[in-house]
C-alpha atoms as one frame of an Amber mdcrd trajectory, in Angstrom:
protein
  48.602  22.749  27.712  45.039  21.874  26.678  44.499  25.432  25.451  47.602
  25.255  23.204  46.386  21.902  21.844  42.968  23.446  21.076  44.640  26.367
  19.288  46.783  24.008  17.217  43.704  21.952  16.345  41.995  25.148  15.188
  44.982  25.983  12.942  44.840  22.568  11.255  41.040  22.702  10.925  41.112
  26.164   9.332  43.828  25.154   6.859  41.878  22.042   5.852  38.623  23.981
   5.523  40.070  26.801   3.414  42.368  24.545   1.342  44.079  27.173  -0.807
  46.706  29.622   0.363  49.216  32.125  -0.858  52.708  30.666  -0.468  55.305
  33.377   0.145  58.980  32.717  -0.543  62.003  34.981  -0.640  63.738  35.733
  -3.921  66.850  37.745  -3.150  65.602  40.913  -1.484  62.027  40.457  -2.716
  59.125  38.396  -1.398  57.012  36.420  -3.891  53.564  34.948  -3.301  51.603
  32.558  -5.414  48.348  30.624  -4.916  48.785  26.961  -4.029  46.502  24.074
  -3.108  47.528  22.974   0.407  47.275  19.495   1.871  47.326  19.853   5.662
  48.439  16.690   7.458  48.515  17.183  11.190  49.762  13.627  11.806  52.951
  14.576   9.909  53.017  18.120  11.343  53.328  19.311   7.760  51.631  21.082
   4.902  52.228  19.534   1.478  52.007  21.005  -2.004  52.567  19.579  -5.456
  54.977  21.701  -7.458  56.951  21.475 -10.684  60.694  20.913 -10.811  60.979
  23.739 -13.356  59.451  26.345 -11.046  61.565  28.968  -9.313  60.224  27.928
  -5.907  62.826  25.153  -5.695  65.731  27.573  -6.023  64.180  30.129  -3.672
  63.472  27.530  -0.984  66.936  25.980  -1.265  68.421  29.400  -0.559  65.796
  30.748   1.861  63.743  27.903   3.432  61.607  30.179   5.657  58.139  30.571
   4.096  54.696  31.891   4.969  51.335  30.383   4.085  48.404  32.827   4.080
  44.923  31.266   4.078  41.821  33.451   3.684  38.076  32.892   3.803  36.760
  36.458   3.400  33.095  35.406   3.336  33.490  33.633   6.657  35.799  36.379
   7.988  38.446  33.752   8.841  42.153  34.179   8.169  45.235  32.096   8.970
  48.940  32.804   8.605  51.433  29.955   9.062  55.206  30.450   9.214  57.470
  27.497   8.659  60.448  25.865   7.032  60.118  24.404   3.546  61.944  21.723
   1.614  61.535  20.167  -1.825  61.219  16.372  -2.010  60.960  13.812  -4.788
  58.840  11.284  -2.896  56.941   9.456  -5.648  54.680   7.582  -3.208  53.653
  10.817  -1.467  52.987  12.425  -4.854  50.562   9.595  -5.668  48.951   9.981
  -2.211  48.374  13.710  -2.785  47.233  13.422  -6.401  43.808  15.050  -6.783
  41.708  16.882  -9.366  43.502  20.277  -9.058  46.796  18.628 -10.046  45.299
  17.489 -13.370  45.347  21.117 -14.506  49.174  21.004 -14.432  50.186  17.388
 -15.081  48.693  14.401 -16.903  49.209  11.892 -14.108  51.042  11.437 -10.789
  53.901   9.618 -12.517  55.028  12.762 -14.349  58.754  13.017 -13.498  58.595
  16.825 -13.166  56.281  16.750 -10.113  57.868  17.449  -6.749  56.599  17.732
  -3.186  56.951  21.001  -1.319  56.804  20.181   2.386  56.369  22.922   4.980
  56.881  22.226   8.669  55.077  24.933  10.651  56.879  26.788  13.425  54.143
  29.266  14.327  50.708  30.398  13.240  48.216  33.154  13.841  44.523  33.125
  13.093  41.678  35.591  13.057  38.192  34.160  13.347  35.267  36.557  13.520
  31.560  35.785  13.746  30.882  36.630  10.081  30.440  39.636   7.833  26.975
  40.837   8.887  27.658  40.509  12.615  31.072  42.156  12.168  29.474  45.151
  10.438  26.882  45.457  13.212  29.618  45.322  15.869  31.696  47.946  14.031
  28.695  50.262  13.695  27.804  49.845  17.387  31.426  50.529  18.389  31.536
  53.662  16.217  28.366  55.015  17.836  29.503  54.176  21.373  33.101  55.288
  20.750  34.487  51.876  21.823  36.462  49.141  20.080  34.427  46.285  18.618
  34.944  42.660  19.642  35.765  41.195  16.242  36.292  37.610  17.375  39.414
  35.623  18.110  42.974  36.569  17.207  45.346  33.910  18.496  49.103  33.355
  18.076  50.004  29.664  18.168  53.308  27.885  18.602  53.383  24.856  16.362
């Protein structure tokens, strides 16, 4: 049980550290991804995003609520994929709580009536955490010479 708790803590820590992700939704038979600024709140067991009522995400999520969040820190060789269920909310208090500098690029203030909350409750996650680019290259070179597989760090699947 402690190991699962540690893995979940790592998921939340990685999401907070990286901050931005690609949100993937389903649009009919196609998948669509777009960059979003994520607010990870472990105490709520949720990831929050500010979105616009006029975006197509609302319609896609209403029809297909299963989504994927893909976080990436290529310089640190750390990656996180979170699967979950999304819903759109019009919680004005939560919008004010989440209001931050990135939102100012899209709206004038948190009272803009077109702002909505996209809430994602995670069901599972998977992360890859390697020791960094230089060490990874050294390990790959050593493995190639010795004809073995390199130890590229952790790859963990986590139930959320």
